[in-house]
C-alpha positions in Angstrom: 0.3 -0.2 -0.1 2.8 2.5 1.3 4.8 2.0 -2.5 2.0 2.5 -4.3 0.8 5.8 -2.5 5.1 6.3 -3.2 4.2 6.1 -7.0 1.3 7.8 -7.6 3.3 11.1 -5.7 6.0 10.9 -7.7 3.4 10.3 -11.2 1.7 13.4 -9.7 5.0 15.4 -9.3 6.4 14.4 -12.9 3.2 15.8 -14.7 2.9 19.3 -12.6 6.9 19.6 -13.7 6.1 18.8 -17.3 3.5 21.0 -17.2 5.1 23.7 -15.8 8.0 23.5 -18.4 5.8 23.9 -21.4 3.9 26.7 -19.7 7.5 28.8 -19.3 8.2 28.0 -23.3 4.7 28.8 -24.3 5.4 32.6 -21.9 8.7 32.7 -23.6 7.0 32.5 -27.4 4.9 35.1 -26.7 7.1 37.7 -25.6 8.7 38.8 -29.2 11.8 42.0 -29.2 10.2 45.1 -30.0 10.1 46.8 -34.0 13.1 48.5 -34.9 12.0 52.3 -35.9 12.0 53.2 -39.1 15.1 55.9 -39.9 15.3 58.2 -42.3 18.7 57.9 -44.7 20.7 58.9 -47.6 21.6 56.2 -50.2 24.8 55.8 -53.1 24.2 53.4 -55.8 27.9 51.9 -55.9 29.7 51.6 -59.4 32.8 50.5 -61.2 35.1 53.1 -62.2 38.1 52.5 -64.5 41.2 54.8 -62.8 44.7 55.3 -63.0 46.6 53.2 -60.5 50.0 55.2 -58.7 53.0 53.7 -58.0 55.8 54.9 -56.2 59.4 54.8 -56.9 62.0 55.4 -54.3 65.5 57.8 -55.5 68.0 60.5 -53.7 69.0 63.3 -54.3 71.5 64.7 -55.9 73.4 68.2 -57.2 73.1 68.7 -61.1 76.4 69.7 -61.5 78.7 68.0 -59.6 82.3 67.5 -60.6 85.1 65.3 -59.5 88.2 67.0 -59.5 91.1 64.9 -59.7 94.8 65.1 -61.1 96.7 65.3 -64.5 100.2 65.0 -63.6 102.2 64.0 -61.1 103.7 65.6 -58.3 103.7 66.9 -54.4 100.5 69.0 -53.7 101.7 72.0 -52.1 98.6 74.0 -51.0 95.2 72.9 -50.6 93.5 75.6 -49.7 89.5 74.4 -49.0 88.3 71.7 -46.4 85.3 69.7 -46.3 82.0 72.1 -46.5 84.0 74.9 -48.0 81.8 77.2 -50.3 83.8 78.1 -53.6 82.8 80.4 -56.2 84.4 79.1 -60.2 87.7 79.6 -60.8 88.7 79.6 -57.4 92.1 78.0 -56.5 91.8 74.4 -55.2 94.6 72.5 -55.6 98.5 73.1 -56.0 100.6 70.7 -57.5 104.4 70.8 -57.2 106.1 69.8 -60.4 110.1 71.4 -60.9 110.6 69.3 -64.0 107.3 70.6 -66.3 109.1 74.5 -65.1 112.3 73.0 -66.4 110.4 71.8 -69.8 108.8 74.9 -70.2 112.3 77.0 -70.1 113.9 74.4 -72.7 110.8 74.8 -74.4 111.5 78.0 -74.7 115.1 78.4 -75.3 114.9 75.9 -78.1 111.9 77.9 -79.8 113.9 81.4 -79.4 117.1 79.5 -81.1 114.6 78.4 -83.8 112.9 82.0 -84.2 116.9 83.7 -84.4 118.2 80.3 -87.1 114.8 81.4 -89.1 115.5 84.7 -89.6 119.1 84.9 -89.9 118.2 82.4 -93.2 115.5 84.7 -94.3 117.9 87.1 -94.6 120.8 85.4 -96.3 118.1 84.4 -98.9 117.5 87.5 -100.0 121.0 88.2 -100.3 121.4 85.2 -102.4 123.2 82.9 -99.6 121.4 80.8 -98.3 118.7 78.6 -100.5 114.9 78.2 -100.0 114.6 74.8 -99.2 117.3 75.6 -96.1 114.6 78.1 -95.2 111.7 76.0 -95.2 113.1 73.8 -93.2 114.2 76.2 -90.5 110.3 77.7 -90.4 109.3 73.9 -90.2 111.7 73.8 -87.0 110.3 76.9 -85.4 106.8 75.5 -86.0 107.9 72.2 -84.0 110.0 74.1 -81.4 106.2 76.5 -80.8 103.9 73.5 -80.6 106.6 72.1 -77.6 106.4 75.1 -76.1 102.6 75.3 -76.1 103.0 71.5 -74.9 105.1 72.5 -72.1 103.5 75.5 -71.2 99.7 73.3 -71.1 101.4 70.8 -68.8 102.3 73.6 -66.4 98.9 74.8 -66.3 98.3 71.4 -64.8 100.1 72.2 -61.9 97.0 74.7 -60.7 93.5 72.9 -60.5 90.8 75.9 -60.5 87.0 75.2 -59.0 85.3 74.8 -62.7 81.5 76.3 -61.0 80.4 77.1 -57.8 79.7 75.2 -55.5 80.3 73.1 -52.3 83.2 70.7 -51.2 81.4 67.5 -50.4 84.4 65.4 -50.4 88.1 65.7 -49.5 90.1 62.6 -50.0 94.1 64.2 -50.2 95.8 66.5 -48.1 98.9 69.3 -48.4 102.3 66.9 -48.6 100.2 63.8 -50.5 101.8 62.5 -54.2 99.2 63.3 -56.5 99.1 61.2 -60.0 97.4 61.4 -63.0 93.3 60.1 -62.9 93.7 60.6 -58.8 90.4 61.9 -57.3 91.5 64.8 -54.9 88.4 66.5 -54.0 84.7 66.6 -55.2 82.3 69.7 -55.4 79.1 70.1 -56.1 76.5 73.0 -56.8 73.5 72.4 -53.9 71.7 75.5 -55.7 70.3 73.0 -58.4 69.2 69.4 -57.2 67.7 66.5 -59.2 66.3 63.1 -58.3 68.1 59.9 -59.1 65.3 57.2 -59.2 65.8 53.2 -60.5 62.6 53.0 -62.2 61.3 49.1 -63.4 61.1 48.4 -66.5 57.4 47.6 -66.6 57.0 51.1 -66.3 59.7 52.5 -68.0 58.0 53.3 -71.7 55.1 55.7 -69.5 57.9 58.0 -68.7 58.9 60.3 -71.1 61.6 63.8 -71.1 59.4 66.1 -70.1 57.0 64.8 -68.1 56.0 66.5 -64.2 55.9 63.8 -62.1 55.1 65.3 -58.3 58.0 64.3 -56.2 57.8 64.1 -52.1 60.7 64.2 -49.8 59.8 63.2 -46.5 62.8 64.8 -44.4 61.9 68.2 -45.7 58.1 67.3 -45.1 58.1 68.5 -48.7 55.8 67.5 -51.6 57.1 69.4 -55.2 56.4 68.8 -58.5 59.7 67.7 -60.7 60.3 67.7 -64.7 61.7 65.0 -65.9 65.1 65.8 -67.6 67.1 62.2 -68.5 65.6 58.8 -69.2 68.0 55.6 -70.2 67.1 54.4 -73.0 68.3 50.9 -71.8 67.1 48.5 -68.4 69.5 47.0 -66.6 69.7 43.6 -67.0 70.2 42.5 -63.4 67.7 44.7 -61.3 65.5 44.9 -64.6 65.4 48.8 -63.6 67.0 52.0 -66.1 67.9 55.1 -63.7 65.3 58.3 -64.2 66.5 62.2 -63.3 64.2 64.2 -62.2 64.6 68.3 -61.8 63.2 69.8 -59.2 62.5 73.4 -57.6 65.4 74.6 -54.6 64.2 74.8 -51.6 66.5 75.6 -48.5 65.7 72.4 -46.6 66.9 70.4 -49.0 70.2 68.6 -49.5 72.1 66.4 -51.7 71.3 62.4 -50.5 67.9 63.4 -49.1 65.4 60.1 -49.6 62.6 60.7 -51.9 59.7 59.4 -53.4 58.5 60.4 -56.7 54.7 58.6 -58.1 54.4 57.2 -61.5 51.1 56.4 -63.3 50.5 52.3 -63.6 47.6 50.6 -66.1 44.3 51.5 -66.0 42.7 49.6 -63.2 38.5 48.7 -62.5 37.8 50.1 -59.1 34.8 50.8 -56.6 34.6 54.0 -55.2 31.9 55.1 -52.4 31.7 57.8 -50.0 34.0 57.6 -47.0 30.7 57.9 -44.6 29.1 54.8 -45.3 32.0 53.0 -44.1 31.9 52.0 -40.4 34.8 50.9 -38.6 34.5 48.3 -35.5 38.0 46.8 -34.6 39.5 45.7 -38.1 36.4 45.4 -39.6 34.8 47.3 -42.2 31.3 47.5 -42.4 28.6 49.5 -44.6 24.6 48.8 -44.9 23.3 47.9 -48.0 19.4 48.8 -48.4 17.1 45.8 -49.8 14.8 47.3 -52.1 12.1 44.8 -51.9 12.3 44.9 -48.0 13.5 48.3 -47.2 15.6 47.1 -44.6 19.6 47.7 -44.5 22.0 44.4 -44.4 24.9 44.9 -43.1 27.4 43.8 -44.9 31.4 43.1 -44.3 33.9 44.8 -46.9 37.5 45.0 -47.6 38.4 49.0 -48.1 41.5 50.3 -49.7 42.6 54.0 -50.3 40.9 57.2 -49.8 41.1 59.6 -52.2 39.2 63.4 -51.6 36.1 61.7 -49.3 35.9 58.7 -51.5 37.4 55.1 -50.2 38.2 52.5 -52.2 36.2 49.1 -52.6 38.5 46.1 -53.0 35.6 43.3 -52.1 32.1 42.5 -50.1 30.3 45.2 -52.6 29.0 44.4 -56.3 28.2 47.6 -58.6 24.9 48.8 -58.9 23.5 47.8 -55.1 22.4 50.9 -53.3 24.8 51.8 -49.9 23.4 53.7 -46.5 25.8 56.9 -46.6 24.1 58.6 -43.8 23.2 58.0 -40.1 24.8 54.9 -40.5 26.0 54.5 -36.7 22.2 54.5 -35.5 21.3 51.3 -37.8 21.5 47.6 -36.7 20.8 44.9 -39.5 17.3 44.2 -40.6 16.4 47.9 -39.3 13.2 49.3 -41.8 14.5 52.5 -44.1 13.0 55.6 -45.0 14.9 57.0 -48.6 15.3 60.7 -48.4 
C-alpha cells in the first residue's frame, strides 16, 4: 500500500513539472522583441570606375652640377686651401701641385723656340741676299713650328699644376691633403652645386615606357616635409639586365630644406584598373572590420555587409571586396543602424 502511494505521488510530481515547463515555453514564445524604428537615410549606388593606378618609386637627391677634381700630372700637393664644406666660386684655387721638371721643360722649350726663330730670321735674311737656299729656309720654318708646339705643350702641362673650381659650389668630399703625392687620374676633391638639385630614381622596366622627357611628376621628400612637381630631365634608353631597372633623373625646384643625399619618392602612373568608389561616410569601422549597410529594395531594410576597403581619395574610399556594382549603400546615419532595420530614403 505504501509503495502504491509513493508511486502515485511521483507520477503526479512529474506531470506537474512537465506542465510547468510547457507553460514557461509558451510564455517565452509570446514575448517578442520590439520592432526597430524606421530611420531616414541617404543611399548611394556603387559604380565600377576605371582609374589609373599610382605607383611609388624611391630615389635620392643629387646635384645637377657636380665634379670629381682629379690630377692630370704627377707631383706633390703644396697647396690645398679648401676643407670639407667649403663654399667656392668659379675660378677659385682648389689644388696646387709642385712639379719642377715641368717648369724646367717650359724653360727648355722656350729656349729652343727662341733659337729656332733666330735661325729662321738669319737664313731668311741670307736668302734675300742670295746666300741661302729656299729649302733651308723651309726646313728652319718647320723647325720653328715644332718648337712652338713643344713650348705650348710644356706651358699646358704647367697649367695642370694649378686646379681651379669649374663652377661655384660646395666641397662635399676631400680625399687628398697637403703633402700627398698626386698622380694622373687620382681624385682629390668633389664639389657640388647644391642650388640645383635632381632626383635619381631607378624605375622598373615595366614602367619605363610610361616616362618621357619633359613629363611632370610629383616628388615627395619626407625629411623636408615637401611635395614638389619635378620635370623629367633624362631617361635611360636601356634597363639594367640584373636589376631590371633604368635610371631616370628628375629636376626639382630649389628649397633651403633640401640637401644632397636625401631620400625621395616619385609617383608614376601605372596601368588603368577597374575599381569601386564609395563615399567615406558609408564606412563604419569596428576594430579591424569595415562595415557598410546595403539597402534592400524589396524589404526596404538595411542589411549589414563586411567589406574590404582600400585607399581614400578626397572623401571617397576604394572598395576592394564585399560589394557589387549597382547595389545601393547607406551613406548617412550609419552609426544608428542595425541589421534588418527599416529605412526611409530621403
